C-alpha positions in Angstrom: -11.3 -85.9 70.6 -11.0 -82.5 72.2 -13.5 -81.7 74.8 -14.0 -78.0 73.9 -17.0 -77.0 71.9 -16.5 -74.7 68.9 -18.1 -71.3 68.9 -21.0 -70.7 66.6 -19.9 -69.4 63.2 -16.4 -70.7 63.4 -15.5 -71.9 59.9 -14.5 -75.5 59.4 -11.1 -74.4 58.0 -10.3 -72.7 61.2 -11.1 -75.8 63.2 -8.8 -77.9 61.0 -6.0 -75.4 61.3 -6.3 -75.7 65.1 -5.5 -79.4 64.8 -8.9 -81.1 64.6 -8.9 -83.9 62.1 -11.2 -83.8 59.1 -11.6 -83.9 55.4 -11.2 -80.2 55.2 -7.8 -80.3 56.9 -6.7 -83.0 54.5 -7.9 -80.9 51.6 -6.1 -77.8 52.9 -2.9 -79.9 53.2 -3.3 -81.0 49.6 -4.0 -77.5 48.4 -0.8 -76.3 50.2 1.2 -79.0 48.6 -0.2 -78.1 45.2 0.6 -74.5 45.8 4.2 -75.4 46.7 4.5 -77.4 43.5 3.1 -74.6 41.5 5.5 -72.1 43.1 8.4 -74.4 42.4 7.3 -74.7 38.8 7.2 -70.9 38.5 10.7 -70.6 39.9 12.1 -73.3 37.6 14.3 -72.1 34.8 13.4 -73.8 31.5 16.1 -75.4 29.4 17.7 -73.6 26.5 15.7 -75.7 23.9 12.4 -75.0 25.6 13.3 -71.3 25.9 14.3 -71.2 22.2 10.9 -72.7 21.2 9.2 -69.9 23.1 11.5 -67.0 22.2 12.3 -67.9 18.5 10.5 -64.8 17.1 12.6 -62.5 19.3 15.8 -64.3 18.5 15.1 -64.3 14.8 14.3 -60.6 14.8 17.4 -59.8 16.8 19.5 -61.7 14.2 17.8 -60.0 11.3 18.6 -56.6 12.9 22.3 -57.2 12.4 22.2 -58.2 8.8 21.8 -54.8 7.0 25.1 -53.4 8.3 26.7 -56.8 7.7 25.6 -56.5 4.0 27.0 -52.9 3.9 30.4 -53.9 5.3 30.7 -57.1 3.3 29.9 -55.5 -0.1 31.4 -52.1 0.6 33.6 -52.1 -2.5 30.8 -52.9 -5.0 28.4 -50.5 -3.1 31.0 -47.7 -3.5 31.3 -48.5 -7.2 27.5 -48.4 -7.7 27.2 -45.1 -5.7 30.1 -43.5 -7.6 32.1 -42.8 -4.4 35.3 -44.0 -2.8 35.5 -46.8 -0.3 36.7 -44.5 2.5 33.9 -42.1 2.2 31.3 -44.8 2.0 32.8 -46.6 5.0 32.6 -43.4 7.1 28.8 -43.2 6.4 28.3 -46.1 8.8 29.3 -43.8 11.6 26.0 -42.0 11.0 24.3 -45.1 12.2 26.2 -45.0 15.5 25.3 -41.4 16.0 21.6 -42.1 15.2 21.6 -45.1 17.6 23.1 -42.9 20.4 20.6 -40.1 19.9 17.5 -42.3 19.3 18.3 -44.8 22.0 18.7 -42.2 24.6 15.7 -40.1 23.6 13.3 -42.9 23.3 14.5 -45.0 26.2 11.6 -44.3 28.6 9.1 -44.9 25.7 10.2 -48.6 25.5 8.4 -49.1 28.8 5.3 -47.1 27.9 4.3 -49.1 24.8 3.9 -52.8 24.2 7.3 -54.4 23.5 6.0 -56.1 20.4 4.7 -52.8 19.0 8.2 -51.2 19.6 9.8 -54.2 17.9 7.4 -54.0 15.0 8.2 -50.3 14.6 11.9 -51.0 14.6 11.5 -53.7 12.0 9.4 -51.5 9.8 12.1 -48.8 9.9 14.7 -51.5 9.0 12.6 -52.5 6.0 12.4 -48.9 4.8 16.2 -48.5 5.4 17.0 -51.7 3.4 14.7 -50.5 0.5 16.5 -47.1 0.5 19.9 -48.7 0.6 19.1 -50.9 -2.4 18.7 -47.8 -4.5 22.5 -47.4 -4.4 22.6 -43.6 -4.5 25.0 -41.8 -2.1 22.2 -39.9 -0.4 20.0 -43.0 -0.1 22.9 -44.9 1.4 23.4 -42.1 4.0 19.7 -42.3 4.8 20.1 -46.1 5.0 22.9 -45.8 7.6 20.9 -43.3 9.7 17.8 -45.4 9.7 19.5 -48.7 10.5 21.2 -47.1 13.5 17.9 -45.5 14.7 15.9 -48.7 14.1 18.2 -51.0 15.9 18.3 -48.6 18.9 14.6 -49.3 19.3 14.5 -52.9 18.1 17.3 -54.5 20.2 16.2 -53.3 23.7 12.6 -54.0 22.9 13.3 -57.6 21.9 15.6 -58.2 24.9 13.0 -56.7 27.3 10.1 -58.6 25.7 12.0 -61.9 26.0 12.7 -61.2 29.7 9.0 -60.4 30.2 8.0 -63.9 29.1 9.1 -65.2 32.5 8.2 -64.3 36.1 11.3 -65.1 38.0 14.5 -63.2 37.7 16.7 -66.2 36.8 14.6 -67.2 33.8 14.1 -63.6 32.7 17.9 -63.0 32.8 18.5 -66.2 30.9 15.9 -65.2 28.2 17.7 -61.8 27.8 21.1 -63.4 27.4 19.8 -65.9 24.9 18.8 -62.9 22.7 22.2 -61.3 23.0 23.9 -64.7 22.4 21.9 -64.9 19.2 23.2 -61.5 18.1 26.8 -62.6 18.7 26.3 -65.8 16.7 24.7 -63.8 13.9 27.7 -61.4 13.9 29.9 -64.5 13.5 27.9 -66.2 10.7 26.2 -63.4 8.9 29.0 -62.5 6.4 29.0 -65.9 4.7 25.3 -66.2 4.9 24.7 -63.0 2.9 27.5 -63.7 0.5 26.0 -66.9 -0.9 22.6 -65.5 -2.0 24.4 -62.4 -3.3 25.8 -64.7 -6.0 22.3 -65.0 -7.4 20.9 -61.5 -7.0 23.8 -59.2 -5.8 24.0 -57.1 -2.7 20.9 -55.1 -3.7 18.9 -58.4 -3.8 20.1 -59.1 -0.3 18.8 -55.8 0.9 15.4 -56.3 -0.8 15.2 -59.8 0.8 15.9 -58.3 4.3 13.2 -55.6 3.7 10.7 -58.4 2.9 11.7 -60.4 6.0 11.5 -57.3 8.2 8.0 -56.6 6.9 6.9 -60.1 7.6 8.3 -60.1 11.2 6.8 -56.7 11.9 3.4 -58.0 10.8 3.9 -61.1 13.0 4.6 -59.0 16.1 1.5 -56.8 15.5 -0.7 -59.9 15.0 0.9 -61.5 18.1 -0.3 -58.7 20.4 -3.8 -58.9 18.9 -4.0 -62.7 19.6 -2.8 -62.2 23.2 -5.2 -59.5 23.9 -4.9 -56.4 26.0 -4.4 -58.3 29.3 -1.1 -60.0 28.4 1.1 -57.0 27.5 4.4 -56.2 29.1 4.6 -55.1 32.7 4.8 -51.4 31.8 1.7 -51.7 29.6 -0.3 -53.4 32.4 0.8 -50.9 35.1 -2.0 -48.4 35.9 0.5 -45.8 36.9 3.6 -45.3 34.7 6.3 -42.7 35.4 6.7 -39.7 33.2 9.4 -39.3 30.6 12.0 -37.5 32.8 10.8 -39.4 35.9 11.8 -42.7 34.2 15.4 -41.5 34.0 15.3 -40.3 37.6 13.9 -43.7 38.9 16.5 -45.6 36.8 19.3 -43.6 38.2 18.1 -44.2 41.8 18.2 -48.0 41.4 21.1 -49.6 43.2 24.1 -50.2 41.0 22.4 -49.5 37.7 24.4 -46.4 36.7 27.7 -48.2 37.3 26.4 -51.1 35.3 25.6 -48.8 32.3 29.1 -47.3 32.6 30.7 -50.7 32.7 28.8 -51.7 29.5 30.0 -48.6 27.8 33.6 -49.0 28.9 33.7 -52.7 28.0 32.3 -52.0 24.6 34.8 -49.2 24.0 37.7 -51.5 25.0 36.5 -54.5 22.9 35.5 -52.6 19.8 38.7 -50.5 19.9 40.7 -53.8 20.2 38.9 -55.3 17.2 39.4 -52.1 15.2 43.2 -52.6 15.3 43.5 -56.4 15.7 44.0 -57.0 11.9 46.7 -54.4 11.7 48.5 -55.9 14.7 48.4 -59.5 13.4 49.6 -58.3 10.0 52.5 -56.3 11.4 53.6 -58.7 14.1 53.0 -62.1 12.4 52.5 -61.3 8.8 48.9 -62.6 8.6 47.1 -61.3 5.5 43.3 -61.0 5.2 42.8 -64.6 4.4 44.6 -66.0 7.4 43.3 -63.3 9.7 39.8 -64.4 8.9 40.6 -67.5 11.0 41.6 -65.2 13.9 38.4 -63.3 13.5 36.4 -66.5 13.6 38.3 -67.6 16.8 37.5 -64.3 18.5 33.8 -64.4 17.4 33.4 -68.0 18.5 35.0 -67.3 21.9 32.6 -64.4 22.4 29.5 -66.4 21.4 30.4 -69.4 23.6 31.4 -67.2 26.6 28.1 -65.3 26.4 26.0 -68.4 26.0 27.4 -70.4 28.9 27.8 -67.4 31.2 24.0 -66.7 30.7 23.3 -70.4 31.5 25.5 -70.3 34.6 23.8 -67.2 35.9 20.3 -68.7 35.4 21.0 -72.0 37.2 18.3 -72.9 39.7 20.9 -73.5 42.4 23.1 -70.5 41.6 26.6 -71.2 42.7 28.2 -68.1 41.2 26.8 -64.6 41.7 26.9 -62.2 38.7 28.8 -59.4 40.5 32.0 -61.3 41.4 31.9 -63.2 38.1 31.7 -59.9 36.2 34.7 -58.6 38.2 36.7 -61.7 37.5 35.9 -61.5 33.8 36.9 -57.8 33.6 40.2 -58.7 35.2 40.7 -61.5 32.7 39.8 -59.1 29.8 42.3 -56.5 31.1 45.2 -58.9 31.4 44.4 -60.6 28.1 44.1 -57.5 26.0 47.4 -56.1 27.3 49.0 -59.5 26.8 47.9 -59.7 23.2 49.7 -56.6 22.1 52.9 -57.5 24.0 53.3 -61.1 22.9 55.7 -62.0 20.2 54.6 -65.6 19.5 51.6 -66.5 17.4 50.2 -69.3 19.6 50.1 -67.3 22.8 48.6 -64.4 20.9 45.8 -66.7 19.6 45.1 -68.0 23.1 45.0 -64.5 24.5 42.7 -63.4 21.6 40.3 -66.2 22.6 40.5 -65.1 26.3 39.7 -61.5 25.4 36.5 -62.7 23.6 35.5 -64.9 26.5 36.2 -62.2 29.1 34.1 -59.6 27.3 31.3 -62.0 26.6 31.0 -63.0 30.2 30.9 -59.3 31.3 28.2 -58.6 28.7 26.1 -61.5 30.0 26.5 -60.3 33.6 25.5 -56.7 32.7 22.4 -57.8 30.8 21.4 -60.2 33.6 21.9 -57.7 36.4 20.0 -55.0 34.5 17.0 -57.3 33.9 17.0 -58.4 37.5 17.5 -55.0 39.1 15.3 -52.8 36.9 12.0 -54.6 36.9 9.4 -52.7 34.9 12.1 -50.2 33.9 14.2 -52.8 32.2 13.2 -51.5 28.7 14.4 -48.1 29.6 17.6 -49.5 31.1 18.3 -51.7 28.1 17.7 -48.9 25.7 20.1 -46.5 27.6 22.6 -49.4 27.7 22.4 -49.8 23.9 22.9 -46.1 23.4 25.9 -46.1 25.8 27.4 -49.0 23.9 27.0 -47.1 20.6 29.0 -44.3 22.1 31.5 -46.8 23.4 32.2 -47.9 19.8 33.4 -44.4 18.9 35.2 -44.0 22.2 37.2 -47.2 21.8 38.2 -46.6 18.2 39.3 -43.1 19.1 41.3 -43.9 22.2 42.8 -47.0 20.5 44.0 -44.8 17.6 45.4 -42.2 20.0 47.3 -44.9 21.9 48.6 -46.4 18.6 49.8 -42.9 17.4 51.5 -42.1 20.7 53.0 -45.5 21.6 52.5 -48.0 18.9 50.8 -51.3 19.9 51.9 -50.9 23.5 50.1 -47.6 23.6 46.9 -49.2 22.2 47.2 -51.9 25.0 47.6 -49.2 27.6 44.5 -47.2 26.3 42.2 -50.2 26.0 43.5 -51.9 29.2 42.8 -48.6 31.0 39.2 -48.8 29.9 38.6 -52.3 31.3 40.5 -51.3 34.5 38.1 -48.4 35.0 35.2 -50.8 34.5 36.8 -53.1 37.1 36.7 -50.3 39.7 33.1 -49.7 38.9 32.4 -53.4 39.3 33.3 -53.1 43.0 30.6 -50.4 43.3 28.1 -52.8 41.7 29.1 -55.6 44.1 28.7 -53.3 47.1 25.2 -52.2 46.1 22.4 -54.2 47.7 19.3 -54.3 45.5 16.9 -55.1 48.3 13.9 -54.0 46.2 13.1 -54.0 42.5 11.1 -51.8 40.4 7.8 -53.3 39.3 
């Protein structure tokens, strides 16, 4: 025992911390161990199955959001017949959706962080329900309104769902994984949606598909509204809990000041332009070079879609590992290099098997880049992640138009090698920006 006498008023905890034995010291040690275990639990990244059980409403809603345009594309010929227009004119109406997504996604980006994520998602789903009901009318003007509303609704719905999924977890790794699970669900839906809408259409036609989607969207919108009521005001998203929220223009300024975020948004736009431009002319290339008609090319399309889905899924899992062996920045640069080499190689190859292999590699490369961008935006943007994801979605909408346009210019000027040069140049520019992202050091996060 020590010979010194404790001063009056000295707490027992202080004595124990000075090295005196006692029950309180043992209790403090136990409490510290419990706190360490709790901290380790908070930093643990749940498995995909456990995450799916928690995030299924967000994943289901993100899948449903892709279905209206899938119905429109799949049944374009009968839709044109019902509307009394030609297929080319009806096909061009879909471009209105891209313009609406660009405008609405940019204009409403800061608002995603100023309202509850579930409320934003419910609003997007309600707009989708109205759009589907209008489209089922089959009139030319109603179909134009359908395309505009679908584009506007998904510009709100997708970033709200991705941000809401990320907000379900405290640590960055789990939040990034949750966001990439939602985007992986979207890529899987894009792969499987066409046959899934074709089968029920045998019973009730394409208009019945749209009415069914309208009903599902209404049910999901109601679910998200009731979900926020059950949780109460104290469990909203970070932006809703924050007592001081930035103004509308201030949100854009703060977002632009975050390290590496602007280059990330540009990378996403350029990557989307390259990939969508590539997909726009892939069928024509396989038909001209290898004589593959629509039936056989469907297998190529499935190969590309499956590669993208698997690449996105496993890249998100790799980036969320508890002991992260690969950082997102160098992985993104490597994937951009792979995508650049593969997309150029596809248009220059003269053999079918190498072309199929390169087609799969293009899908994997772009999927990995998409997962890295989403993960980095979620990690770096904190409470501004809703704004960032909304601007990102708007930029990708613009990328769809940019890629199709540049790919067409390249094709007109230099044939398929011209297309390869145009699209490869886009991913090469993204690769240069990736170096800027890697050099940025996000020492602090917003939120």
